[in-house]
Rosetta silent file (secondary structure, phi, psi, omega in degrees, C-alpha in Angstrom):
SEQUENCE: MKLYFEDANENSRLIAECQNETEVIQNIHKFVNESNKHKPKDKQFKIYYTRTWTENGKTWYDVGSYSEFFYVTK
SCORE:     score description
SCORE:     0.000 S_00000001
   1 L     0.000  137.917 -175.183  -54.545  142.671   81.627 S_00000001
   2 E  -103.188  129.626  177.770  -54.382  139.030   82.472 S_00000001
   3 E   -97.990  133.352  178.206  -55.200  136.471   79.758 S_00000001
   4 E  -135.199  154.907  175.906  -56.603  133.304   80.856 S_00000001
   5 E  -103.515  129.485  171.965  -57.625  129.872   79.115 S_00000001
   6 E  -117.132  120.602 -173.747  -60.854  128.177   80.268 S_00000001
   7 L   -85.718  178.402 -169.956  -61.228  124.568   79.397 S_00000001
   8 L   -56.750  -27.028 -174.230  -64.330  122.498   78.728 S_00000001
   9 L   -96.328   14.846 -176.839  -64.672  121.744   82.477 S_00000001
  10 L    61.507   28.094  173.117  -64.536  125.515   83.412 S_00000001
  11 L   -87.311  133.400  176.464  -60.989  125.279   84.851 S_00000001
  12 E  -116.854  143.926  173.986  -59.068  128.448   84.105 S_00000001
  13 E  -140.999  143.172  178.555  -55.388  129.016   84.020 S_00000001
  14 E   -61.795  130.773 -179.085  -53.250  132.110   83.427 S_00000001
  15 E  -107.807  -44.668 -176.070  -51.694  132.203   79.990 S_00000001
  16 E  -167.510  164.143  171.976  -50.034  135.669   79.947 S_00000001
  17 E  -104.064  123.594 -169.865  -50.036  139.313   81.096 S_00000001
  18 L  -117.791  152.692 -178.599  -50.831  141.555   78.219 S_00000001
  19 L   -97.583  -28.921 -173.697  -50.508  145.386   77.697 S_00000001
  20 L  -154.443 -179.273 -175.809  -53.118  145.594   74.881 S_00000001
  21 H   -70.310  -37.311  178.388  -55.422  143.734   72.680 S_00000001
  22 H   -58.741  -42.997  178.963  -52.796  142.938   70.095 S_00000001
  23 H   -69.059  -25.486  177.635  -50.716  141.197   72.686 S_00000001
  24 H   -65.331  -59.592 -177.971  -53.864  139.180   73.789 S_00000001
  25 H   -49.202  -44.376  177.728  -54.388  138.082   70.168 S_00000001
  26 H   -65.405  -37.118  174.668  -50.786  137.123   69.780 S_00000001
  27 H   -69.175  -32.963  174.142  -50.741  135.202   72.978 S_00000001
  28 H   -65.498  -41.378 -179.474  -53.887  133.266   72.064 S_00000001
  29 H   -73.116  -35.116  177.045  -52.207  132.146   68.740 S_00000001
  30 H   -58.943  -48.549 -173.015  -48.939  131.385   70.613 S_00000001
  31 H   -61.965  -51.991 -178.422  -50.925  129.211   73.098 S_00000001
  32 H   -60.485  -43.948  176.234  -52.871  127.323   70.296 S_00000001
  33 H   -57.787  -50.965  173.723  -49.651  126.819   68.354 S_00000001
  34 H   -55.474  -42.818 -179.773  -47.833  125.321   71.374 S_00000001
  35 H   -63.476  -37.081 -178.991  -50.844  123.062   72.079 S_00000001
  36 H   -72.176  -28.403 -173.886  -50.733  121.865   68.386 S_00000001
  37 L   -50.754  -36.625 -174.819  -47.061  120.828   68.476 S_00000001
  38 L  -100.108   21.170  176.387  -47.822  117.380   70.013 S_00000001
  39 L  -121.314  151.238  174.163  -50.825  116.572   67.841 S_00000001
  40 L   -60.347  153.698 -175.600  -51.048  114.997   64.438 S_00000001
  41 H   -54.261  -36.793 -173.859  -51.675  117.448   61.534 S_00000001
  42 H   -77.210  -14.340  178.231  -55.258  116.284   61.113 S_00000001
  43 H  -103.205   -0.861 -176.120  -55.975  116.927   64.825 S_00000001
  44 L   -73.040  143.748  177.762  -54.420  120.359   65.191 S_00000001
  45 L   -77.382  140.881  173.555  -56.876  123.323   66.191 S_00000001
  46 L  -127.805  134.059  172.609  -57.069  126.060   63.624 S_00000001
  47 L   -90.321  115.741 -175.938  -58.385  129.564   64.415 S_00000001
  48 L  -101.289  -23.356  176.154  -60.559  130.614   61.667 S_00000001
  49 L  -158.951  166.205  178.302  -62.204  133.711   63.511 S_00000001
  50 L  -133.214  132.986 -178.918  -62.154  135.339   66.733 S_00000001
  51 E  -123.613  133.477 -179.200  -65.390  136.617   68.279 S_00000001
  52 E  -123.598  155.084  172.109  -65.260  138.790   71.433 S_00000001
  53 E  -159.329  156.340 -179.789  -67.765  140.039   74.030 S_00000001
  54 E  -113.706  134.284 -173.790  -67.724  141.490   77.443 S_00000001
  55 E  -157.770  130.068  174.864  -69.620  140.137   80.393 S_00000001
  56 L    57.443   30.560  177.435  -69.325  140.462   84.148 S_00000001
  57 L    80.656   11.670  174.007  -66.045  142.428   83.847 S_00000001
  58 E  -121.045  139.456  171.484  -64.355  139.904   81.527 S_00000001
  59 E   -95.567  115.646 -175.965  -63.661  140.218   77.861 S_00000001
  60 E   -95.521  146.414 -177.106  -64.119  136.729   76.282 S_00000001
  61 E  -129.187  111.490  179.780  -62.430  135.510   73.153 S_00000001
  62 E   -99.418  119.713 -174.433  -64.144  132.679   71.267 S_00000001
  63 L  -112.621   16.327  170.505  -61.746  131.215   68.592 S_00000001
  64 L   110.757    2.792  172.440  -64.065  128.497   67.296 S_00000001
  65 L   -89.602  146.758 -178.738  -64.129  125.933   70.033 S_00000001
  66 L   -78.674  -23.835 -166.464  -67.481  124.922   71.354 S_00000001
  67 L  -129.376   -3.524 -178.973  -66.421  124.326   74.971 S_00000001
  68 L  -124.967  137.029 -170.177  -63.023  126.292   75.371 S_00000001
  69 E  -139.363  158.781  169.746  -62.531  129.991   75.642 S_00000001
  70 E  -111.887  152.162  176.248  -60.050  132.679   76.489 S_00000001
  71 E  -150.837  155.490  179.855  -60.827  135.678   78.640 S_00000001
  72 E  -121.981  139.931  170.342  -59.124  138.887   79.905 S_00000001
  73 E  -116.057  150.453  172.695  -59.409  140.581   83.195 S_00000001
  74 L   -79.585    0.000    0.000  -58.134  143.971   83.932 S_00000001
């Protein structure tokens, strides 16, 4: 499975290749933590929940952003 990050402009980039959903979740958290390293504490993104759904062959992961998402393709 390939894990992608889609930004607010609908640009996607490959984040990781995963074997299962556990690895997907771990890589999402890793990506967010890496992104937060260069931000002040009060501007860091926190994942409070993860919502998933499947549409058009992609499994989407919503981690609380209104405009940025992760998705997996087989």
